[in-house]
C-alpha positions, 0 to 999 in steps of 0.5 A: 020753901021750907018743904023744898029745903026739907026735901033737899036735906032728905036727899042729902041723907039718902044712902047711895049704896046698893042703888041700881042704875035706874035708881042712880038716874032718878037720883041725879034727875031729882038732884038737878030738879032740887038745885034748879028750884032752890036756885030760883029762890036764891036769885030773889034773896041771895041767901048764903044758906041756899047757896050752901045747900045747892053746893052740897046737892051738886057734890052728891049729884057729881058723885052719883053721875061719876058712878053712872059713867063708870070707871074708864078701862085702860 
C-alpha cells in the first residue's frame, strides 16, 4: 500500500512538458492503473486520503488526455 502511494506521488510530481505522444499514452495508462489499484484499497477502508489521491491523479490524467486529443480546429 505504501509503495503504491509513493508511486502515485511520484507520478503526480512528474513533469509533463516535452513529452512525446507515446509518453503521454504510457502516462495515461499508468494513471489509470494507479487509480484502479488505489480504488481497491479505498473500497475496503473508505480512507479520505485515498480519495484525495485518486482525485489528483484523475485531474492529471484528464490533462494528459486533453493534450492527446489535441485542440479542435474551427
